[in-house]
N, C-alpha and C positions, 0 to 999 in steps of 0.2 A: 722837381725837375731841377736840372743845373742849367738857367737860363741868366747870362750877364750880358745885359745889353750895354752899349756904350754907353749911353746916359746915366745908367744906375753906375757903372764903372767910376765914371767922371765925378759924379757925388761922392764915392768913396775917397777917392784920390784928393778932393779937395777937402774932404774932412781930416784927411792925412797931412795937409800941407803944414810946413812949420814944426812936424813933431822930430824929435831929436833921435827916434828909431824908426824902426820899420814895422812896429806892431800897429795894427788899423786900429783906428778909433772907433768904427762902426763897422760890426762883423759883416763879412761879404755875403753870409748867410742868414742874414736878418736875425741874428742871435738865437737862430733855432735850438742848436745843441745845446748852447747855456740853458733855456729853458727847460729841454729835455732833464737836463743833469738837475734840474732844480736850482739853478745858479742865476745870480742879476747877471746879464750882459755887460760884461766888462772888458776893454780891451787886455787886461792881464791874463784873462782866461784863454785869448786866443793862440797863446804859445803852446797851450797843451791841449787844444780843443781836439776832441775826437774825430768830430765831423770833418772839419778841414783837413786832419791828416788823411782820412779816409778818402776825400775827395781828391787831396794832391795825390793819392796813388793810382789814380785813373789815368788810363792811357788812351790816347785818340789812336781809334783802329779805321781800316779799310775792312768792312765786313767781306767776307767770301762769299763768291754765289754758290749755293748748294748747302749751305751748313745753317744749323737752327741755332738761334740765339736765346737766350731768356733775358727779359726785360726786368729791370729793377722792381717792376711792379707786379710780375708774376706772369705775365703775358708771353708766349713763346712764338717767334717771328721767325720766319723762313728768310734768308737773303736770297730773292729771285733774281737780283741783278746787281752786282757790283759796279762801281762807275770806272769809265774806262779813259785813258789818256786824254781823247778829245772831249771829254765833258768839260763844262765850265765851272763846275762844282765837285764835291767829293760826295753828293750824295746818294745813299744807296737805296735800290728799292727791297722794302721789308714787307712781308706779308704775315699776318698774324694768323697762325695754324688753326685755331678754334673755330673761325668763321671767315677767311677770307678778306678782313680788312688790310687794304693794300697801302703804303705810304710810302715818299722818299724821305728818308731819314738823314737829317744833316747834321755831320761833326758826331760821329758815332764816339764813347768812351766805353773802355773796357774796365772794370773793376777786379780788385784782387780775388771777390769770390765767384768769379765767374759771369757777374750779369753785365749787362749792358743797358745803356741808354743814350739818350742824344738830344742835342740842345733844342731843335724844334724839326716839325715835320711839315711836307707842302705835298700837294696832289693827293690826298685822302680819298680813296673810292673804295667800293666793294668789288672784287675781283668776280668775274662771270665764269 
């Protein structure tokens, strides 16, 4: 899941203070890509990190009502309600097709492969 809280981001920024370039000292993805590639997590690898490049290609979207989206974990979700202008956030109501599990998905991202994911969800419930 792509969750970067303000407190975690602050830790990364503190680790990068005084560094002559913008290469992160600590991987924002916790070194996951390095480990998957069999490399030791080093800041030099970040410039060529395929995970960072892939995640940077994600575009924030507002899901459209009536459209079925596939989550990165393979679940398919129907957008049953898009956020409106009067909503205080941009959360979309998404219903899992297989079992009716329904959530308000906040900060939805679309990846180049057509899959989506969101930062977090609230109001999880079973649709009746």
